[in-house]
N, C-alpha and C positions, 0 to 999 in steps of 0.2 A: 695383675693375677695372670697365671699363665694357664694355657688350655688343660693341663693335666687336673687342675683342681675342679673342673667340671666333670671329670670322671670318678673322683673319690668323694663317697659319700660321707667320709670323715672330715674332708676339707670344706664340703658344702654345708655341712653341720656348723663349722667354725664360723664360715661366712655368716650363716643366718644368725648366730648367736651375736657375732660382732654387730651387724645391722640392727637388732634389736636393741642393743646396748646405747646405740647412736640416739640421743635424745632431741627431737624435734619439738618445738613449743608450740602448743595450741595458742590461738589469740588471746584467750584467757588467762594463760599463764602468768603473764607479767604482771597481772592486776592482782591476782592471788599471792603473788611473791611479794608484791610491794606493802600489800594489807599485812600479811604474814611477819615480815621484817619490822614493821612499825609496831605491832602488837608485842613482840618478842622483845624489842629494843624497849620498850615501855615496862615491861615486866622487869628486865635485868636492872634499869634504872630504879625502879622501886625497891629490888633486893637491895641494892648498893646503899639505899639511902634508909633502909629498914621500915619502909612503907607498905602498906597493903591496899589493895582497890579491888572492886569485883573483876573477874575475868572476863574475858571478852571471846567473842567466837566469830568463824568465817563458815560461812556455807556455800560450797561449791555445787552447783546445780547443773546438771546436763544428761542426756539421754545415756542408756547404756552404751559403752563404746565410743564415748566422748574423748576420752583421754584423761577426764579429771583425777582418776585415783593414780594413773602415773606420773600426772604432774605433782600431786601432793607428795608422793613418795619421793619425788626427787628433791622437794623443798626439804623435807624431814631429813633427808640423808644428808645434805649440806649444813645441818644445823651443827655449830661448834660443839663438842663434846670434851673437849680438852678440860681437865681441872676436875671431872667426875670421878668420884670415888667408886670402888668395886661395888656393885648393888644398887648403883644409882642411875636414875633414868632421866635424861632431860625430855622425853617425850615417849608415849607408847601408841601404837596404831592398832585397831581391832575392827573385825568386821561385826556388825551390830548382828546379835543373835537372833533369830526367828523362832518363836514370838519372842519380842522384846519387851519382856516383864521386867519389873525394877529387880528382881533376884538375878535373872539371867544376864542382865547387863553389869550388876556390881559382881557378880562372879566372872564373867569375861575381862573386866577391869582388873581385878585382883588377879587372876591367873597372868594377864599380861604383865603385873607387877612381882611374878614370881611369889606369889602368897598361895598356899595351898588351904581350902577352907576345909573345915568339918562337913559332914552331911547334913547335919539337921541345923545349921546356922539360919537364924531368922534373917529376913530381909532387913529390919531395920540394924541388926548387927552387922549385916554385911557392909551397909553403908557407912557407919560408923569405922568400920576396918578401911574401905576405901578412903575416906578422909585421912584416916590416920597414915595409911602407907603410902599416898600421895605426897605427904610431906617428908616423910622419912624417906623415901627414895628421890627424893626433891625432883619430882616430875610436874613440869610447868604446863604441859600441853597433852590432850588426849585427842586422838584422831578417831573419828568414828565413820568407818566405811558402810555403803549400805545404809545411809542415815533414813530413808524413807520408812525402813522398817521400824522404826521407832515410834511409828503410829500404831503398830501393833495391831492383833487380830484378837484383842480382848475386850472386857468390857470399857465402857467411859471410864469409870473410875481408875482401870489399870493404866490406861493412855494418860490420863490426867497425873497418875503417879511418876510415870515416865518422864513427863516434862518437868515434873517438879522435882526429880531427881538431877535432871540436867541443870535447872536453875541452882541447886542447892551445890552443885560441884563448881559453880562459878563465884558461889558466895561463902565458901568455907573460910570462916574468918582467920585463921591464921594461915592459910595457903589456898588463896582461890587459884582455880584452874582455868586455864583458856581450851576452847574446844575449836576443832575443824570438823566439820560434818559434811561428810561428801553423799550424794545420793540423786535420784532421778526428780523429775519436776515434782512429784508427790510430797518432796521434802518441804518445798517453798509453802506448800498448804499446811502442813504440821505446824511451821514454824510461827505462820502468820495466825495461827490458832490462839496463841497466848502473847498478847502485846508485852508482857514483861521479858517474856524469852526473845522475842523477835527483835526488841530495842537493843538488845546485847550483841546482834549478829550483823557483821558485815555480808552481803551477799551477792554472789558473783554467778553469771551464767557461763557455761561453755555451749554455745550455740552450735546449731548445724554450719556445716560448711557447704556453701553452695557455688552451682556454677555460675551464679551470676556476679559474686564479688570474690572469688577466688580460683578460676579458672587457670589464671597465669601462673599462680603461687602453687597450685596443686602439679601443675606440669613440671616447675621446677623442682619441686619434692620428689617425684617419680625420677627425673635427671639425675638429682642429687643421690638418691639411694643407689640407681644403678652404678654411677660412678663411684661410689664407694666400693662396690664388687666388681669394678674393672668391666662393666659390661656395656656397650652402646644400646641405643635405643633403634629397634626396629622402624623401617618407616611407616608401618601402620600405626605407632603411636602418635604420630603427627596430625592424624586424623582429626578433624573438628569434633567429632564425636567423643573421641576417646575418653577426655577429662569427665563429661555428663554422665558417660556408661561407668566409670570407675567411683564417682561420687553416688550413682544409684546404687550401685551394688554395695557401697559401702555405709548405705542407708544416710550419707550426709554427716556421718559422725567421724570426726577426725581419727579418733584411735583405729576405727576398723578401716579405715582407708590405707592407713600407715601398714597395717596387718597384710591387706591385699598385695600392696607394692612390695614387701617383704617376701610374702608367698610366692608371687609372679617370678621374682629373681629366683628364688631357690628353685623353682621348677624350670626355668630357663638352664640353670646350673646342670640340674640333676638331668636333662634331657640334652645336655652338649650342644645347646643353640648358640650361636656367635652373637647373637643380640636378644634383649628381652622383648617380646612382642606381645599382641593381643592373644595370640594362642596360649602364653604362659598365664595371664591374667584368667583366661577362659578354665584353663585346667585347674588352677589353685581354687578359683571360685566352686567349681565342680566338687572339689575334693572337701571343701569347707563346708557347704550346704548340702551335698548329696544331690542336688537338683542336676536335671538332664539338660539337654542342649538347648531344648524348646523353654526352658524357663531359666536360661543363662544370659544376664544383660550385656555379656560381651560378645554374645553370639547372634542374638537375636536382632531383627531390623527394627522392631517398636519396642526397644528396651524398656521405655519408661512404663510400658503396661506389666512389665514383670513384678509381681509382690515380692520385695525384698525384706518385708518388715519394717520398712523405714516409717518413722513417726513423723505425725503432721509437723508441718514447718512452724517455728515460732513467729509471733507477731512481728512484722517489720519494726526496727528501733530506729531513733534518728543516726543520723551520720556520725553524730559525737558519741554516741553510746560505747560504753567500755566492751560491750560483748560483741560488737560489729567485726566481722572476719576481717582480718590482716594479714600481712605477709607472714607465713610462718617462718620463725627463726631456728636454724638448726645450732645446738648446743651440745658440748661434750660434758 
């Protein structure tokens, strides 16, 4: 990258977009990808043999900003759609409506399947149409984002109705459907309320990225992104407290940490700095949060006292747990 890129807003925007397109895997990504592949391979084998079995589900649980939705969308986009006819879907992805009533959930699914409902359609008729159009469109899988909203805010009867609707999707006699549900930790509580539903799900967590087990990996992540922008690191990023500051500012959530890194790089480019440094991280954090210097974890000495909205840490897992942080692997 030449120096004039740092003076052109258009070129800076292009760099920012390029960095966001660069996918770096959260440690939980490979677990989700593997389970997802096994479920889809099983479904393809059943179709080839003319067999049907109840659908299975994957629940991906993590705090807001952990990177779970980005990871799932990458997996979905890499599904082979060759051989599909116009109007067919291998998968659909929807954001769970709020409140998540049976009717609203059915309406969202039908909308994603490009079917327009009449205004006075009953809930039972909607679900008949869902079952019909999933098979008509050859849709194998539904991704439900913000899955914690499936608990709803209505009566216990309404919540039970939503759970029964999910089970029915996985038990459609002629076209059982697989589910991927992503959400915050409240989703786990929802799934475990119904043993019949929970037994159909594989559950994986996108745990916080902490300084105790990911310091070196995060430092490499910063250097890797800066390298993609052809920017060196300023000497102040070698300070032993930089990575802890970054993780605290990012609430120890992988997706937010990546956002802060990319934001700091674009600030460095916009200001014409020869290297990305702590001032660029401080500037982007201020722009992102609206906080002043006294509440900026990149500037204050006692940065751990700054309330960044970080969620409490998860219980410590055993070293062999699938959710434990490992070195993030860059993927394109």
